[in-house]
C-alpha positions in Angstrom: -59.6 -12.1 -58.3 -56.9 -13.3 -55.8 -54.9 -16.3 -56.8 -55.1 -19.0 -54.0 -52.0 -21.1 -54.9 -48.6 -20.3 -56.3 -48.2 -23.7 -58.1 -50.2 -26.1 -60.2 -52.7 -28.3 -58.4 -50.9 -31.4 -57.1 -47.5 -29.8 -57.1 -45.5 -30.6 -53.9 -44.5 -27.6 -51.7 -47.3 -25.5 -52.9 -47.9 -22.5 -50.6 -50.8 -20.3 -50.3 -50.1 -16.6 -50.8 -52.4 -15.6 -48.0 -50.6 -18.1 -45.7 -47.2 -16.6 -46.7 -48.5 -13.1 -46.1 -49.8 -13.9 -42.7 -46.6 -15.7 -41.7 -44.5 -12.7 -42.6 -46.8 -10.4 -40.7 -46.6 -12.6 -37.7 -42.8 -12.6 -37.9 -42.8 -8.9 -38.0 -45.0 -8.7 -35.0 -42.8 -11.1 -33.0 -39.7 -9.0 -33.9 -41.4 -5.8 -32.8 -42.4 -7.4 -29.5 -39.0 -8.7 -28.8 -37.4 -5.3 -29.7 -39.8 -3.6 -27.4 -38.7 -5.7 -24.4 -35.0 -6.1 -25.3 -33.1 -3.2 -23.9 -30.6 -1.3 -26.1 -26.9 -1.0 -25.3 -27.4 2.0 -23.1 -30.1 0.2 -21.1 -28.2 -3.0 -20.6 -26.2 -3.9 -17.5 -27.6 -1.4 -15.0 -26.1 -3.4 -12.1 -22.7 -3.3 -13.7 -22.9 0.5 -14.3 -24.0 1.1 -10.7 -21.1 -1.1 -9.4 -18.6 0.9 -11.5 -19.9 4.2 -10.2 -19.8 2.9 -6.6 -16.2 1.8 -7.1 -15.2 5.2 -8.4 -16.9 7.0 -5.5 -15.4 4.7 -3.0 -11.9 5.5 -4.2 -12.6 9.2 -4.7 -14.2 9.7 -1.2 -12.1 7.2 0.7 -11.2 9.9 3.3 -14.9 10.3 4.1 -15.4 6.6 5.0 -16.0 6.2 8.7 -13.1 4.8 10.7 -15.5 3.0 13.1 -13.9 -0.4 13.8 -11.0 0.8 11.6 -13.0 0.5 8.4 -11.4 3.6 6.8 -7.9 2.5 7.6 -8.6 -1.0 6.3 -9.9 0.4 3.0 -7.0 2.8 2.6 -4.4 0.2 3.4 -5.4 -1.8 0.3 -6.7 1.1 -1.8 -4.4 0.5 -4.8 -5.8 -3.0 -5.2 -9.3 -1.7 -5.8 -8.1 -1.0 -9.3 -8.4 -4.8 -10.0 -12.1 -4.5 -10.0 -12.0 -2.4 -13.1 -11.0 -5.2 -15.6 -13.5 -7.5 -13.9 -16.3 -5.0 -14.5 -15.1 -4.2 -18.0 -15.3 -7.9 -18.9 -18.8 -8.0 -17.6 -19.7 -4.9 -19.5 -18.4 -6.3 -22.8 -20.1 -9.6 -22.2 -23.4 -7.8 -21.6 -22.7 -5.4 -24.4 -23.5 -2.6 -22.0 -22.5 0.9 -23.3 -23.6 2.4 -20.0 -21.4 0.2 -17.9 -18.4 0.9 -20.1 -19.0 4.6 -19.8 -19.5 4.4 -16.0 -16.0 2.7 -15.8 -14.4 6.0 -16.8 -15.0 7.3 -13.2 -13.0 4.6 -11.3 -10.3 4.5 -14.0 -9.8 8.3 -13.8 -9.8 8.3 -10.0 -7.4 5.4 -9.8 -5.0 7.0 -12.2 -5.2 10.3 -10.4 -4.3 8.6 -7.1 -1.7 6.0 -8.3 -0.9 6.7 -11.9 2.3 8.6 -10.8 3.6 5.4 -9.1 3.5 3.3 -12.2 6.8 4.6 -13.8 10.4 4.7 -12.6 11.0 7.9 -10.7 14.6 7.2 -9.6 17.6 9.3 -10.4 21.3 8.3 -10.4 23.6 9.3 -7.6 23.1 10.0 -3.9 25.3 10.8 -0.9 24.0 8.2 1.5 22.3 4.8 1.3 19.8 3.9 4.1 18.1 0.6 4.6 15.3 -0.3 7.0 14.2 -3.8 7.9 11.9 -5.5 10.3 14.0 -8.5 11.0 11.1 -10.5 12.6 11.3 -11.7 16.2 10.8 -15.3 14.9 13.5 -15.1 12.2 15.1 -18.6 12.0 18.4 -17.3 10.6 19.3 -13.8 12.1 23.0 -14.4 11.1 22.0 -14.9 7.5 19.8 -11.9 7.6 22.6 -9.8 9.0 25.0 -11.0 6.2 22.4 -10.1 3.5 21.9 -6.6 5.0 25.6 -6.0 5.2 26.0 -6.9 1.6 23.5 -4.2 0.6 26.2 -1.6 0.9 24.0 0.6 3.1 25.6 3.5 5.1 22.8 3.4 7.7 21.0 0.2 8.6 17.9 0.4 10.8 16.5 -2.8 12.3 13.2 -3.3 14.1 11.9 -6.2 16.1 15.3 -7.2 17.6 14.9 -9.8 20.3 17.3 -10.1 23.3 18.3 -13.5 22.0 19.2 -12.2 18.5 20.7 -8.9 19.5 24.2 -10.4 20.0 24.0 -12.2 16.6 23.4 -8.9 14.8 26.0 -7.0 16.8 28.7 -9.6 16.0 27.7 -10.0 12.3 27.6 -6.3 11.6 30.5 -5.1 13.7 33.1 -5.1 10.9 31.0 -3.2 8.3 29.4 -0.8 10.8 31.7 0.4 13.6 28.9 2.6 15.2 25.6 1.2 16.4 23.0 1.7 19.0 20.1 -0.5 20.2 17.2 0.9 22.2 14.8 -1.8 23.2 13.7 -3.6 20.1 15.0 -1.1 17.5 18.6 -0.4 16.5 20.7 1.6 14.1 24.1 0.4 12.6 26.1 3.1 10.9 29.4 3.7 9.0 29.4 7.3 10.4 29.6 8.5 14.1 26.4 8.7 16.2 25.6 11.1 19.0 22.7 12.3 21.0 21.0 8.9 21.0 17.8 8.4 23.1 14.7 6.3 23.1 11.5 7.9 21.8 8.3 7.3 23.7 5.6 6.5 21.1 3.1 4.9 23.6 2.8 1.6 21.9 1.0 -1.5 23.1 1.0 -0.3 26.8 -0.6 3.0 26.1 -1.1 5.3 29.1 0.2 2.6 31.4 3.7 2.8 29.8 4.6 5.7 32.1 3.9 3.6 35.2 6.4 0.8 34.2 10.0 0.9 35.6 12.5 2.6 33.3 14.3 -0.7 32.6 11.1 -2.4 31.6 10.2 0.6 29.3 13.6 0.5 27.6 13.4 -3.3 27.1 10.1 -2.9 25.2 11.0 0.5 23.6 10.1 0.6 19.9 11.6 3.9 18.7 14.9 5.8 18.9 16.3 9.1 17.7 20.0 9.7 17.0 22.2 12.2 15.2 24.5 10.9 12.4 27.6 13.1 11.7 28.2 13.5 8.0 30.5 15.7 6.0 27.5 17.8 5.0 26.4 18.3 8.6 24.2 16.5 11.2 21.3 14.2 10.1 18.6 13.3 12.6 17.6 9.7 12.2 14.5 8.0 13.7 14.1 4.2 13.8 10.5 3.2 14.6 8.3 0.2 14.9 4.7 1.3 15.5 2.2 -0.9 17.2 0.6 -3.8 15.4 -2.8 -3.8 13.7 -5.1 -6.7 13.9 -8.4 -7.9 12.5 -10.6 -8.9 15.4 -13.8 -11.0 15.1 -15.8 -8.5 17.1 -13.7 -5.4 17.1 -13.0 -5.0 13.3 -9.7 -3.6 12.2 -7.9 -2.7 15.4 -5.4 0.1 15.0 -5.5 2.0 18.3 -1.9 1.3 19.3 -0.5 2.1 15.9 -2.6 5.3 15.6 -1.4 6.5 19.0 2.2 5.8 18.1 1.8 7.6 14.8 0.5 10.8 16.5 3.4 10.6 19.1 5.9 10.2 16.3 4.5 13.1 14.3 4.7 15.3 17.4 8.4 14.3 17.9 9.2 15.1 14.3 7.4 18.4 14.5 9.6 19.3 17.5 12.8 18.1 15.9 15.3 21.0 15.7 17.5 19.6 12.9 16.4 20.4 9.4 17.5 17.2 7.9 15.5 14.2 9.1 15.2 10.6 8.0 12.6 8.2 9.5 13.0 4.5 8.9 10.7 1.9 10.2 7.9 -0.6 10.2 4.9 1.7 10.5 2.3 -1.0 10.1 0.4 1.0 7.6 0.6 2.6 4.2 1.0 6.3 3.5 -2.6 6.4 2.1 -3.9 5.7 5.6 -5.4 8.7 7.3 -3.6 7.8 10.5 -0.3 9.1 9.1 -1.6 12.5 8.0 0.5 14.2 10.7 3.6 12.5 9.3 2.9 13.0 5.6 2.3 16.7 6.3 5.9 17.1 7.5 7.8 14.3 5.7 8.2 13.0 2.2 8.0 9.3 1.2 11.2 8.2 -0.5 9.2 5.5 -2.4 6.7 7.9 -3.7 9.3 10.4 -4.7 12.0 8.2 -6.2 10.7 4.6 -6.4 9.9 2.3 -9.2 6.3 1.0 -8.8 4.5 0.6 -5.5 7.4 -0.9 -3.6 5.3 -3.4 -1.6 7.3 -4.9 1.3 4.9 -7.2 3.3 4.4 -10.1 3.5 7.8 -11.2 2.2 6.5 -14.2 0.2 3.9 -12.1 -1.8 4.0 -8.4 -0.9 0.7 -6.7 -1.0 1.3 -3.5 1.0 4.1 -1.0 1.7 4.1 -0.8 5.5 7.9 -0.4 5.8 8.7 3.3 5.2 11.6 5.7 4.6 10.4 9.2 5.1 12.6 12.3 4.7 12.8 16.0 5.3 15.5 18.4 4.2 17.2 15.8 2.0 16.3 14.6 -1.5 15.5 11.0 -2.3 17.3 10.0 -5.5 16.3 6.3 -5.6 14.1 3.9 -3.5 13.8 0.2 -3.9 13.0 -3.1 -2.2 15.7 -5.6 -1.4 15.3 -9.4 -1.8 13.7 -11.3 1.1 15.7 -12.5 4.0 14.6 -14.8 6.8 12.0 -12.2 7.9 8.3 -11.9 7.1 9.1 -8.4 5.8 11.3 -7.3 2.9 14.0 -4.7 3.5 13.5 -1.3 2.0 16.3 1.0 0.8 16.8 4.6 -0.4 19.6 6.7 -1.7 19.5 10.3 -0.6 21.4 13.4 -1.4 21.8 16.8 0.2 
């Protein structure tokens, strides 16, 4: 015979055993139902896992992204910054306790490290035979004289300037005359040197004027010229130096990321370098793009980035206040970069870039 109560009649808190049994049974049912509908750690966070996989594939296959409206170039210009999405997704995965999302993050982490992991450390070496500096001095620079003094104090043997205006040209020539007895200015670009120069000429890189450039008078073309080539005489032999300012890139409301002028200039510059007879070549300039951009494949196939070979970190140079991209480049062939670095800001919207090279 089943006992109905667990305490004497009249005792407070008395509980029926059949009630207790049914309550425990109902609790077990509720737990089973909740367990059936609550996903485990490998089923949680499917959106986070998908986002992690898409991020990894985006970085892995960036070269296959269409360049319609400049989309591919835009992605590649800021490709290193896509790594910032990894800690964001990781925080979400930990909050959701999603094992699948954490596992999916292995793809973007691996891809990012394979692309940029080599840039995290210091790759510089002591020594060097020649120090070169390149700087877009900015047409709107409010203090060109101060910029010239800062650049002269860098100790550079070669000083390449871009975006020189007719109004500021005299300022740079006077301020740099003592430290650099040799110089040439071709249009808006110039080179100041401690060593003799010869064979100087402008280089047609078909910038903003495109095919119409050839129809302009020679004086007008030179005034707006944005590239030069010269030979620097060194104790070790001749060194071909190019100073370049490629066309601007713009984000247009209807046209997307406009790179036509820059891309045309990059192809013309790659063609000129390919035809260069000297084995030792240095290219300094504002290329308005990073070396990850597909537009520079012709250049990177023939030249080596001093920053990638001998820099410390990414070496971002633009904008000066908070650099987010390396668009000012020093590229070499036939010489070895020993060290590459970014100089402190001047009055320009770019930071100067420098490299020490040896034979």
